mmCIF file of the N, C-alpha and C atoms, coordinates in Angstrom:
data_MODEL
# 
_entry.id   MODEL 
# 
loop_
_atom_site.group_PDB 
_atom_site.id 
_atom_site.type_symbol 
_atom_site.label_atom_id 
_atom_site.label_alt_id 
_atom_site.label_comp_id 
_atom_site.label_asym_id 
_atom_site.label_entity_id 
_atom_site.label_seq_id 
_atom_site.pdbx_PDB_ins_code 
_atom_site.Cartn_x 
_atom_site.Cartn_y 
_atom_site.Cartn_z 
_atom_site.occupancy 
_atom_site.B_iso_or_equiv 
_atom_site.pdbx_formal_charge 
_atom_site.auth_seq_id 
_atom_site.auth_comp_id 
_atom_site.auth_asym_id 
_atom_site.auth_atom_id 
_atom_site.pdbx_PDB_model_num 
ATOM 1   N N  . MET A 1 1  ? 86.719  125.199 170.433 1.00 0.00 ? 1  MET A N  1 
ATOM 2   C CA . MET A 1 1  ? 88.057  124.435 170.558 1.00 0.00 ? 1  MET A CA 1 
ATOM 3   C C  . MET A 1 1  ? 88.256  123.298 171.414 1.00 0.00 ? 1  MET A C  1 
ATOM 4   N N  . ASN A 1 2  ? 88.819  122.309 171.131 1.00 0.00 ? 2  ASN A N  1 
ATOM 5   C CA . ASN A 1 2  ? 88.798  121.121 171.841 1.00 0.00 ? 2  ASN A CA 1 
ATOM 6   C C  . ASN A 1 2  ? 90.109  121.099 172.340 1.00 0.00 ? 2  ASN A C  1 
ATOM 7   N N  . PHE A 1 3  ? 89.810  121.057 173.888 1.00 0.00 ? 3  PHE A N  1 
ATOM 8   C CA . PHE A 1 3  ? 90.776  121.315 174.814 1.00 0.00 ? 3  PHE A CA 1 
ATOM 9   C C  . PHE A 1 3  ? 92.035  119.824 174.894 1.00 0.00 ? 3  PHE A C  1 
ATOM 10  N N  . PRO A 1 4  ? 93.245  119.849 174.507 1.00 0.00 ? 4  PRO A N  1 
ATOM 11  C CA . PRO A 1 4  ? 93.888  118.937 174.363 1.00 0.00 ? 4  PRO A CA 1 
ATOM 12  C C  . PRO A 1 4  ? 94.166  118.029 175.994 1.00 0.00 ? 4  PRO A C  1 
ATOM 13  N N  . LEU A 1 5  ? 93.633  116.746 175.578 1.00 0.00 ? 5  LEU A N  1 
ATOM 14  C CA . LEU A 1 5  ? 93.721  115.862 176.713 1.00 0.00 ? 5  LEU A CA 1 
ATOM 15  C C  . LEU A 1 5  ? 94.884  115.733 177.624 1.00 0.00 ? 5  LEU A C  1 
ATOM 16  N N  . TRP A 1 6  ? 96.074  115.707 176.648 1.00 0.00 ? 6  TRP A N  1 
ATOM 17  C CA . TRP A 1 6  ? 97.326  115.561 177.167 1.00 0.00 ? 6  TRP A CA 1 
ATOM 18  C C  . TRP A 1 6  ? 97.678  116.863 178.624 1.00 0.00 ? 6  TRP A C  1 
ATOM 19  N N  . LEU A 1 7  ? 97.007  117.854 178.184 1.00 0.00 ? 7  LEU A N  1 
ATOM 20  C CA . LEU A 1 7  ? 97.194  119.211 179.120 1.00 0.00 ? 7  LEU A CA 1 
ATOM 21  C C  . LEU A 1 7  ? 96.579  118.890 180.435 1.00 0.00 ? 7  LEU A C  1 
ATOM 22  N N  . TRP A 1 8  ? 95.961  117.467 180.778 1.00 0.00 ? 8  TRP A N  1 
ATOM 23  C CA . TRP A 1 8  ? 95.336  117.215 182.171 1.00 0.00 ? 8  TRP A CA 1 
ATOM 24  C C  . TRP A 1 8  ? 96.660  116.854 182.903 1.00 0.00 ? 8  TRP A C  1 
ATOM 25  N N  . ALA A 1 9  ? 97.815  116.370 182.089 1.00 0.00 ? 9  ALA A N  1 
ATOM 26  C CA . ALA A 1 9  ? 98.680  115.745 182.535 1.00 0.00 ? 9  ALA A CA 1 
ATOM 27  C C  . ALA A 1 9  ? 99.450  116.785 183.857 1.00 0.00 ? 9  ALA A C  1 
ATOM 28  N N  . ILE A 1 10 ? 99.370  118.008 183.468 1.00 0.00 ? 10 ILE A N  1 
ATOM 29  C CA . ILE A 1 10 ? 99.989  119.114 184.043 1.00 0.00 ? 10 ILE A CA 1 
ATOM 30  C C  . ILE A 1 10 ? 99.459  119.270 185.631 1.00 0.00 ? 10 ILE A C  1 
ATOM 31  N N  . PRO A 1 11 ? 98.001  119.514 186.160 1.00 0.00 ? 11 PRO A N  1 
ATOM 32  C CA . PRO A 1 11 ? 97.596  119.366 187.100 1.00 0.00 ? 11 PRO A CA 1 
ATOM 33  C C  . PRO A 1 11 ? 97.342  117.955 187.932 1.00 0.00 ? 11 PRO A C  1 
ATOM 34  N N  . ALA A 1 12 ? 97.098  116.988 187.039 1.00 0.00 ? 12 ALA A N  1 
ATOM 35  C CA . ALA A 1 12 ? 97.160  115.727 187.491 1.00 0.00 ? 12 ALA A CA 1 
ATOM 36  C C  . ALA A 1 12 ? 98.343  115.269 187.955 1.00 0.00 ? 12 ALA A C  1 
ATOM 37  N N  . GLY A 1 13 ? 99.713  115.601 186.937 1.00 0.00 ? 13 GLY A N  1 
ATOM 38  C CA . GLY A 1 13 ? 101.120 115.321 187.830 1.00 0.00 ? 13 GLY A CA 1 
ATOM 39  C C  . GLY A 1 13 ? 101.642 115.971 188.890 1.00 0.00 ? 13 GLY A C  1 
ATOM 40  N N  . SER A 1 14 ? 100.905 117.180 188.884 1.00 0.00 ? 14 SER A N  1 
ATOM 41  C CA . SER A 1 14 ? 101.090 118.350 190.037 1.00 0.00 ? 14 SER A CA 1 
ATOM 42  C C  . SER A 1 14 ? 100.697 117.545 191.317 1.00 0.00 ? 14 SER A C  1 
ATOM 43  N N  . PHE A 1 15 ? 99.589  117.262 191.476 1.00 0.00 ? 15 PHE A N  1 
ATOM 44  C CA . PHE A 1 15 ? 99.008  116.642 192.716 1.00 0.00 ? 15 PHE A CA 1 
ATOM 45  C C  . PHE A 1 15 ? 99.789  115.433 192.688 1.00 0.00 ? 15 PHE A C  1 
ATOM 46  N N  . ALA A 1 16 ? 100.216 114.749 191.383 1.00 0.00 ? 16 ALA A N  1 
ATOM 47  C CA . ALA A 1 16 ? 100.659 113.302 192.197 1.00 0.00 ? 16 ALA A CA 1 
ATOM 48  C C  . ALA A 1 16 ? 102.024 113.481 193.010 1.00 0.00 ? 16 ALA A C  1 
ATOM 49  N N  . VAL A 1 17 ? 102.913 114.492 192.216 1.00 0.00 ? 17 VAL A N  1 
ATOM 50  C CA . VAL A 1 17 ? 103.963 114.752 192.792 1.00 0.00 ? 17 VAL A CA 1 
ATOM 51  C C  . VAL A 1 17 ? 103.821 115.207 194.191 1.00 0.00 ? 17 VAL A C  1 
ATOM 52  N N  . LEU A 1 18 ? 102.822 116.292 194.657 1.00 0.00 ? 18 LEU A N  1 
ATOM 53  C CA . LEU A 1 18 ? 102.902 116.985 195.894 1.00 0.00 ? 18 LEU A CA 1 
ATOM 54  C C  . LEU A 1 18 ? 102.181 115.863 196.714 1.00 0.00 ? 18 LEU A C  1 
ATOM 55  N N  . GLU A 1 19 ? 101.473 114.934 196.106 1.00 0.00 ? 19 GLU A N  1 
ATOM 56  C CA . GLU A 1 19 ? 101.060 113.630 197.535 1.00 0.00 ? 19 GLU A CA 1 
ATOM 57  C C  . GLU A 1 19 ? 102.155 112.969 197.654 1.00 0.00 ? 19 GLU A C  1 
ATOM 58  N N  . ALA A 1 20 ? 102.830 112.805 196.648 1.00 0.00 ? 20 ALA A N  1 
ATOM 59  C CA . ALA A 1 20 ? 103.877 111.437 196.907 1.00 0.00 ? 20 ALA A CA 1 
ATOM 60  C C  . ALA A 1 20 ? 104.903 112.046 197.804 1.00 0.00 ? 20 ALA A C  1 
ATOM 61  N N  . LEU A 1 21 ? 105.254 113.338 197.888 1.00 0.00 ? 21 LEU A N  1 
ATOM 62  C CA . LEU A 1 21 ? 106.050 114.144 198.621 1.00 0.00 ? 21 LEU A CA 1 
ATOM 63  C C  . LEU A 1 21 ? 105.771 113.972 200.116 1.00 0.00 ? 21 LEU A C  1 
ATOM 64  N N  . ALA A 1 22 ? 104.168 114.434 200.442 1.00 0.00 ? 22 ALA A N  1 
ATOM 65  C CA . ALA A 1 22 ? 103.766 114.459 201.291 1.00 0.00 ? 22 ALA A CA 1 
ATOM 66  C C  . ALA A 1 22 ? 103.893 112.974 202.193 1.00 0.00 ? 22 ALA A C  1 
ATOM 67  N N  . ILE A 1 23 ? 103.539 111.983 201.292 1.00 0.00 ? 23 ILE A N  1 
ATOM 68  C CA . ILE A 1 23 ? 103.781 110.565 201.724 1.00 0.00 ? 23 ILE A CA 1 
ATOM 69  C C  . ILE A 1 23 ? 105.040 110.142 202.343 1.00 0.00 ? 23 ILE A C  1 
ATOM 70  N N  . ALA A 1 24 ? 105.825 110.564 201.066 1.00 0.00 ? 24 ALA A N  1 
ATOM 71  C CA . ALA A 1 24 ? 107.484 110.294 201.317 1.00 0.00 ? 24 ALA A CA 1 
ATOM 72  C C  . ALA A 1 24 ? 107.995 110.924 202.712 1.00 0.00 ? 24 ALA A C  1 
ATOM 73  N N  . ASN A 1 25 ? 107.692 112.039 203.149 1.00 0.00 ? 25 ASN A N  1 
ATOM 74  C CA . ASN A 1 25 ? 107.988 112.640 204.372 1.00 0.00 ? 25 ASN A CA 1 
ATOM 75  C C  . ASN A 1 25 ? 107.621 112.015 205.534 1.00 0.00 ? 25 ASN A C  1 
ATOM 76  N N  . ARG A 1 26 ? 106.456 111.340 205.702 1.00 0.00 ? 26 ARG A N  1 
ATOM 77  C CA . ARG A 1 26 ? 105.805 110.594 206.602 1.00 0.00 ? 26 ARG A CA 1 
ATOM 78  C C  . ARG A 1 26 ? 105.417 111.608 207.934 1.00 0.00 ? 26 ARG A C  1 
ATOM 79  N N  . ARG A 1 27 ? 105.246 113.016 207.387 1.00 0.00 ? 27 ARG A N  1 
ATOM 80  C CA . ARG A 1 27 ? 104.870 114.031 208.876 1.00 0.00 ? 27 ARG A CA 1 
ATOM 81  C C  . ARG A 1 27 ? 103.180 113.973 208.783 1.00 0.00 ? 27 ARG A C  1 
ATOM 82  N N  . GLN A 1 28 ? 102.700 113.700 209.686 1.00 0.00 ? 28 GLN A N  1 
ATOM 83  C CA . GLN A 1 28 ? 101.362 114.194 209.533 1.00 0.00 ? 28 GLN A CA 1 
ATOM 84  C C  . GLN A 1 28 ? 100.603 115.267 209.251 1.00 0.00 ? 28 GLN A C  1 
ATOM 85  N N  . GLY A 1 29 ? 99.789  115.509 208.494 1.00 0.00 ? 29 GLY A N  1 
ATOM 86  C CA . GLY A 1 29 ? 99.298  116.637 208.167 1.00 0.00 ? 29 GLY A CA 1 
ATOM 87  C C  . GLY A 1 29 ? 99.428  116.963 206.872 1.00 0.00 ? 29 GLY A C  1 
ATOM 88  N N  . ASP A 1 30 ? 100.233 116.229 206.080 1.00 0.00 ? 30 ASP A N  1 
ATOM 89  C CA . ASP A 1 30 ? 100.708 116.999 204.752 1.00 0.00 ? 30 ASP A CA 1 
ATOM 90  C C  . ASP A 1 30 ? 99.881  116.384 203.559 1.00 0.00 ? 30 ASP A C  1 
ATOM 91  N N  . THR A 1 31 ? 99.172  115.031 203.940 1.00 0.00 ? 31 THR A N  1 
ATOM 92  C CA . THR A 1 31 ? 98.573  114.993 202.389 1.00 0.00 ? 31 THR A CA 1 
ATOM 93  C C  . THR A 1 31 ? 97.189  115.377 202.316 1.00 0.00 ? 31 THR A C  1 
ATOM 94  N N  . ALA A 1 32 ? 96.721  114.957 200.695 1.00 0.00 ? 32 ALA A N  1 
ATOM 95  C CA . ALA A 1 32 ? 95.471  116.066 200.788 1.00 0.00 ? 32 ALA A CA 1 
ATOM 96  C C  . ALA A 1 32 ? 94.440  115.724 201.504 1.00 0.00 ? 32 ALA A C  1 
ATOM 97  N N  . SER A 1 33 ? 94.370  114.665 202.260 1.00 0.00 ? 33 SER A N  1 
ATOM 98  C CA . SER A 1 33 ? 92.922  113.946 202.873 1.00 0.00 ? 33 SER A CA 1 
ATOM 99  C C  . SER A 1 33 ? 93.258  114.713 204.043 1.00 0.00 ? 33 SER A C  1 
ATOM 100 N N  . GLU A 1 34 ? 94.133  114.493 204.705 1.00 0.00 ? 34 GLU A N  1 
ATOM 101 C CA . GLU A 1 34 ? 94.611  114.930 206.163 1.00 0.00 ? 34 GLU A CA 1 
ATOM 102 C C  . GLU A 1 34 ? 94.365  116.539 205.873 1.00 0.00 ? 34 GLU A C  1 
ATOM 103 N N  . ILE A 1 35 ? 94.729  117.233 204.941 1.00 0.00 ? 35 ILE A N  1 
ATOM 104 C CA . ILE A 1 35 ? 94.318  118.678 204.759 1.00 0.00 ? 35 ILE A CA 1 
ATOM 105 C C  . ILE A 1 35 ? 92.910  118.942 204.684 1.00 0.00 ? 35 ILE A C  1 
ATOM 106 N N  . ILE A 1 36 ? 92.115  117.959 203.854 1.00 0.00 ? 36 ILE A N  1 
ATOM 107 C CA . ILE A 1 36 ? 90.843  118.232 203.945 1.00 0.00 ? 36 ILE A CA 1 
ATOM 108 C C  . ILE A 1 36 ? 89.882  118.334 205.202 1.00 0.00 ? 36 ILE A C  1 
ATOM 109 N N  . ARG A 1 37 ? 90.741  117.238 205.799 1.00 0.00 ? 37 ARG A N  1 
ATOM 110 C CA . ARG A 1 37 ? 89.791  116.783 206.873 1.00 0.00 ? 37 ARG A CA 1 
ATOM 111 C C  . ARG A 1 37 ? 90.113  118.156 207.857 1.00 0.00 ? 37 ARG A C  1 
ATOM 112 N N  . ARG A 1 38 ? 91.058  118.335 208.092 1.00 0.00 ? 38 ARG A N  1 
ATOM 113 C CA . ARG A 1 38 ? 91.594  119.502 208.912 1.00 0.00 ? 38 ARG A CA 1 
ATOM 114 C C  . ARG A 1 38 ? 90.742  120.912 208.323 1.00 0.00 ? 38 ARG A C  1 
ATOM 115 N N  . LEU A 1 39 ? 90.922  120.937 207.466 1.00 0.00 ? 39 LEU A N  1 
ATOM 116 C CA . LEU A 1 39 ? 89.411  122.388 206.670 1.00 0.00 ? 39 LEU A CA 1 
ATOM 117 C C  . LEU A 1 39 ? 88.402  122.044 207.022 1.00 0.00 ? 39 LEU A C  1 
ATOM 118 N N  . ALA A 1 40 ? 87.710  120.528 207.159 1.00 0.00 ? 40 ALA A N  1 
ATOM 119 C CA . ALA A 1 40 ? 86.073  120.361 207.241 1.00 0.00 ? 40 ALA A CA 1 
ATOM 120 C C  . ALA A 1 40 ? 85.699  120.592 208.677 1.00 0.00 ? 40 ALA A C  1 
ATOM 121 N N  . GLY A 1 41 ? 87.250  120.295 209.509 1.00 0.00 ? 41 GLY A N  1 
ATOM 122 C CA . GLY A 1 41 ? 86.613  120.269 211.229 1.00 0.00 ? 41 GLY A CA 1 
ATOM 123 C C  . GLY A 1 41 ? 86.406  119.071 211.367 1.00 0.00 ? 41 GLY A C  1 
ATOM 124 N N  . VAL A 1 42 ? 86.839  117.944 210.827 1.00 0.00 ? 42 VAL A N  1 
ATOM 125 C CA . VAL A 1 42 ? 87.011  116.512 211.360 1.00 0.00 ? 42 VAL A CA 1 
ATOM 126 C C  . VAL A 1 42 ? 87.701  116.224 212.056 1.00 0.00 ? 42 VAL A C  1 
ATOM 127 N N  . LYS A 1 43 ? 88.940  116.444 211.649 1.00 0.00 ? 43 LYS A N  1 
ATOM 128 C CA . LYS A 1 43 ? 90.099  116.160 212.827 1.00 0.00 ? 43 LYS A CA 1 
ATOM 129 C C  . LYS A 1 43 ? 91.340  117.147 212.544 1.00 0.00 ? 43 LYS A C  1 
ATOM 130 N N  . PRO A 1 44 ? 91.425  117.766 213.586 1.00 0.00 ? 44 PRO A N  1 
ATOM 131 C CA . PRO A 1 44 ? 90.506  117.890 215.153 1.00 0.00 ? 44 PRO A CA 1 
ATOM 132 C C  . PRO A 1 44 ? 89.179  118.282 215.041 1.00 0.00 ? 44 PRO A C  1 
ATOM 133 N N  . VAL A 1 45 ? 88.336  117.991 215.936 1.00 0.00 ? 45 VAL A N  1 
ATOM 134 C CA . VAL A 1 45 ? 86.856  118.238 215.989 1.00 0.00 ? 45 VAL A CA 1 
ATOM 135 C C  . VAL A 1 45 ? 86.964  120.151 216.250 1.00 0.00 ? 45 VAL A C  1 
ATOM 136 N N  . ARG A 1 46 ? 86.237  120.115 215.236 1.00 0.00 ? 46 ARG A N  1 
ATOM 137 C CA . ARG A 1 46 ? 86.055  121.576 215.099 1.00 0.00 ? 46 ARG A CA 1 
ATOM 138 C C  . ARG A 1 46 ? 84.247  121.777 215.119 1.00 0.00 ? 46 ARG A C  1 
ATOM 139 N N  . PRO A 1 47 ? 84.003  123.075 215.899 1.00 0.00 ? 47 PRO A N  1 
ATOM 140 C CA . PRO A 1 47 ? 82.416  123.289 215.735 1.00 0.00 ? 47 PRO A CA 1 
ATOM 141 C C  . PRO A 1 47 ? 81.736  123.538 214.280 1.00 0.00 ? 47 PRO A C  1 
ATOM 142 N N  . TRP A 1 48 ? 82.652  123.782 213.330 1.00 0.00 ? 48 TRP A N  1 
ATOM 143 C CA . TRP A 1 48 ? 82.323  123.628 211.699 1.00 0.00 ? 48 TRP A CA 1 
ATOM 144 C C  . TRP A 1 48 ? 82.034  122.432 211.176 1.00 0.00 ? 48 TRP A C  1 
ATOM 145 N N  . ARG A 1 49 ? 82.202  120.998 212.085 1.00 0.00 ? 49 ARG A N  1 
ATOM 146 C CA . ARG A 1 49 ? 82.440  119.742 211.925 1.00 0.00 ? 49 ARG A CA 1 
ATOM 147 C C  . ARG A 1 49 ? 81.197  119.381 211.052 1.00 0.00 ? 49 ARG A C  1 
ATOM 148 N N  . PRO A 1 50 ? 80.053  119.750 211.291 1.00 0.00 ? 50 PRO A N  1 
ATOM 149 C CA . PRO A 1 50 ? 78.807  119.189 210.653 1.00 0.00 ? 50 PRO A CA 1 
ATOM 150 C C  . PRO A 1 50 ? 78.781  119.600 209.132 1.00 0.00 ? 50 PRO A C  1 
ATOM 151 N N  . LEU A 1 51 ? 78.890  121.114 209.020 1.00 0.00 ? 51 LEU A N  1 
ATOM 152 C CA . LEU A 1 51 ? 78.941  121.687 207.839 1.00 0.00 ? 51 LEU A CA 1 
ATOM 153 C C  . LEU A 1 51 ? 80.183  121.247 206.797 1.00 0.00 ? 51 LEU A C  1 
ATOM 154 N N  . GLY A 1 52 ? 80.999  121.300 207.681 1.00 0.00 ? 52 GLY A N  1 
ATOM 155 C CA . GLY A 1 52 ? 82.128  120.509 206.448 1.00 0.00 ? 52 GLY A CA 1 
ATOM 156 C C  . GLY A 1 52 ? 82.084  119.195 205.966 1.00 0.00 ? 52 GLY A C  1 
ATOM 157 N N  . VAL A 1 53 ? 81.425  117.937 206.804 1.00 0.00 ? 53 VAL A N  1 
ATOM 158 C CA . VAL A 1 53 ? 81.000  117.042 206.666 1.00 0.00 ? 53 VAL A CA 1 
ATOM 159 C C  . VAL A 1 53 ? 80.018  116.808 205.283 1.00 0.00 ? 53 VAL A C  1 
ATOM 160 N N  . ALA A 1 54 ? 78.856  117.833 205.574 1.00 0.00 ? 54 ALA A N  1 
ATOM 161 C CA . ALA A 1 54 ? 77.805  117.939 204.405 1.00 0.00 ? 54 ALA A CA 1 
ATOM 162 C C  . ALA A 1 54 ? 78.581  118.818 203.009 1.00 0.00 ? 54 ALA A C  1 
ATOM 163 N N  . ALA A 1 55 ? 79.601  119.530 203.317 1.00 0.00 ? 55 ALA A N  1 
ATOM 164 C CA . ALA A 1 55 ? 80.352  120.339 202.116 1.00 0.00 ? 55 ALA A CA 1 
ATOM 165 C C  . ALA A 1 55 ? 80.860  118.865 201.482 1.00 0.00 ? 55 ALA A C  1 
ATOM 166 N N  . ILE A 1 56 ? 81.806  117.897 202.158 1.00 0.00 ? 56 ILE A N  1 
ATOM 167 C CA . ILE A 1 56 ? 82.168  116.943 201.457 1.00 0.00 ? 56 ILE A CA 1 
ATOM 168 C C  . ILE A 1 56 ? 81.382  116.191 201.034 1.00 0.00 ? 56 ILE A C  1 
ATOM 169 N N  . ALA A 1 57 ? 80.476  115.954 201.998 1.00 0.00 ? 57 ALA A N  1 
ATOM 170 C CA . ALA A 1 57 ? 79.189  114.622 200.981 1.00 0.00 ? 57 ALA A CA 1 
ATOM 171 C C  . ALA A 1 57 ? 78.814  115.160 199.762 1.00 0.00 ? 57 ALA A C  1 
ATOM 172 N N  . ALA A 1 58 ? 78.476  116.564 199.983 1.00 0.00 ? 58 ALA A N  1 
ATOM 173 C CA . ALA A 1 58 ? 77.801  117.345 198.793 1.00 0.00 ? 58 ALA A CA 1 
ATOM 174 C C  . ALA A 1 58 ? 78.587  117.449 197.476 1.00 0.00 ? 58 ALA A C  1 
ATOM 175 N N  . PHE A 1 59 ? 79.979  117.557 197.808 1.00 0.00 ? 59 PHE A N  1 
ATOM 176 C CA . PHE A 1 59 ? 80.722  117.637 196.798 1.00 0.00 ? 59 PHE A CA 1 
ATOM 177 C C  . PHE A 1 59 ? 80.764  116.310 196.024 1.00 0.00 ? 59 PHE A C  1 
ATOM 178 N N  . CYS A 1 60 ? 80.915  115.276 196.790 1.00 0.00 ? 60 CYS A N  1 
ATOM 179 C CA . CYS A 1 60 ? 81.429  113.840 196.457 1.00 0.00 ? 60 CYS A CA 1 
ATOM 180 C C  . CYS A 1 60 ? 79.834  113.782 195.510 1.00 0.00 ? 60 CYS A C  1 
ATOM 181 N N  . ALA A 1 61 ? 79.025  113.949 196.034 1.00 0.00 ? 61 ALA A N  1 
ATOM 182 C CA . ALA A 1 61 ? 77.579  113.403 195.424 1.00 0.00 ? 61 ALA A CA 1 
ATOM 183 C C  . ALA A 1 61 ? 77.532  114.116 194.170 1.00 0.00 ? 61 ALA A C  1 
ATOM 184 N N  . TRP A 1 62 ? 77.965  115.547 193.668 1.00 0.00 ? 62 TRP A N  1 
ATOM 185 C CA . TRP A 1 62 ? 77.799  116.206 192.736 1.00 0.00 ? 62 TRP A CA 1 
ATOM 186 C C  . TRP A 1 62 ? 79.022  115.661 191.593 1.00 0.00 ? 62 TRP A C  1 
ATOM 187 N N  . LEU A 1 63 ? 79.948  115.413 192.605 1.00 0.00 ? 63 LEU A N  1 
ATOM 188 C CA . LEU A 1 63 ? 80.905  114.686 191.401 1.00 0.00 ? 63 LEU A CA 1 
ATOM 189 C C  . LEU A 1 63 ? 80.733  113.370 190.478 1.00 0.00 ? 63 LEU A C  1 
ATOM 190 N N  . ALA A 1 64 ? 80.058  112.340 191.515 1.00 0.00 ? 64 ALA A N  1 
ATOM 191 C CA . ALA A 1 64 ? 79.693  111.230 191.106 1.00 0.00 ? 64 ALA A CA 1 
ATOM 192 C C  . ALA A 1 64 ? 78.783  111.439 190.072 1.00 0.00 ? 64 ALA A C  1 
ATOM 193 N N  . ASN A 1 65 ? 77.395  112.165 190.382 1.00 0.00 ? 65 ASN A N  1 
ATOM 194 C CA . ASN A 1 65 ? 76.596  112.624 189.385 1.00 0.00 ? 65 ASN A CA 1 
ATOM 195 C C  . ASN A 1 65 ? 77.203  113.212 188.254 1.00 0.00 ? 65 ASN A C  1 
ATOM 196 N N  . HIS A 1 66 ? 78.312  114.464 188.257 1.00 0.00 ? 66 HIS A N  1 
ATOM 197 C CA . HIS A 1 66 ? 78.832  114.419 186.863 1.00 0.00 ? 66 HIS A CA 1 
ATOM 198 C C  . HIS A 1 66 ? 79.727  113.903 186.014 1.00 0.00 ? 66 HIS A C  1 
ATOM 199 N N  . LEU A 1 67 ? 80.427  112.685 186.690 1.00 0.00 ? 67 LEU A N  1 
ATOM 200 C CA . LEU A 1 67 ? 81.117  111.884 186.005 1.00 0.00 ? 67 LEU A CA 1 
ATOM 201 C C  . LEU A 1 67 ? 80.449  111.079 185.332 1.00 0.00 ? 67 LEU A C  1 
ATOM 202 N N  . ILE A 1 68 ? 79.190  110.871 186.118 1.00 0.00 ? 68 ILE A N  1 
ATOM 203 C CA . ILE A 1 68 ? 78.309  109.282 185.746 1.00 0.00 ? 68 ILE A CA 1 
ATOM 204 C C  . ILE A 1 68 ? 76.954  110.026 184.489 1.00 0.00 ? 68 ILE A C  1 
ATOM 205 N N  . GLY A 1 69 ? 76.516  110.735 185.145 1.00 0.00 ? 69 GLY A N  1 
ATOM 206 C CA . GLY A 1 69 ? 75.228  111.449 184.271 1.00 0.00 ? 69 GLY A CA 1 
ATOM 207 C C  . GLY A 1 69 ? 75.816  112.423 183.317 1.00 0.00 ? 69 GLY A C  1 
ATOM 208 N N  . GLY A 1 70 ? 76.995  113.035 183.360 1.00 0.00 ? 70 GLY A N  1 
ATOM 209 C CA . GLY A 1 70 ? 77.392  114.313 182.418 1.00 0.00 ? 70 GLY A CA 1 
ATOM 210 C C  . GLY A 1 70 ? 76.759  115.185 182.695 1.00 0.00 ? 70 GLY A C  1 
# 
């Protein structure tokens, strides 16, 4: 079964709405990047920061390979 491309609008639209609301409310720590930084221990600095940074880097490398290489 082919997955209809238009269905991707649901998660993409949800993310766009949540991110727009987080940017509009101007509170620190509400955007996706700020949440990821906090969870990874980047800001504020936590003891697991090296693992968090490695996890982000590994995910970015995997995503690039997945999107480019197929």
